[in-house]
N, C-alpha and C positions, 0 to 999 in steps of 0.2 A: 199352127198355131201362130194368131197375129201378134205383133209387138207395136207399141208406139213411143217415142219420145217422150219421157215424163218432165225429166230436166236437163240442163245444161249450167255447170256453173264453174267457176275458178275460185279460189280463195284470195286471189289478185283484186277484185272488184265486186260489188253486190249488183251491179247492172252491166252485163255483157253486149249489152245494144250500143252501148257508148264507150267501152273499152278500147282502150289504144295503148298497145306497150310503148316504155318511155323511148327507144331506139327501134323503130319498124323494121330496119334492117337486120338487128342482132337480138333475138328474144327467143325465149323459152317458157311458154305459159301452161301450169297443171290445169288440167281439165277434169270432170266426174261428168260423165253421161249416165243419167237412170234411165233404165228400159225396162217397161213392163206390159201386159195386157192391157188393153182397151177396157175403160169403165173400173178398173181396179186401182186402189191406192197402193202407193208405192212400187218397187221393182228393183231389179239388179243393177249394182252401179259399175259403172267401167271406168278405171281412171286411164290417163295418157296424157302426153305433154303435145303441145302444138309448138313446133320449132321452126327459126326461120335456117335456111340453107347456110347461112353466114355464122349461125349460131354452132350449128352440127360441124361445120368446117373447124371452129374454134377448139372442139372438144378431141378433135384427131391429135394423136400424139403419133410421134415418128417410132414407125413399125409396128404400132398396135392395131387392133381391130375395134371399129366404133360399133358399139352395142346400141342397134336403134330399136329395140321393141317397145312398145307402148309409144312409139313417137311417130307423130305424124309432120 
């Protein structure tokens, strides 16, 4: 099976091409990626977050494990 990206979006902006987080050093942006077969409409959605290393470091609590599933 072949697949293609149908769309990539975030609730934080309507235009990803020109989007920049408020603080480029500390951010976490929720994303939705839609992937489907070529020539078809629609597809399957995959949700994840794009996070900076400093954002992830700020999430770490003393002695706890940071779960980073669905985060890039």
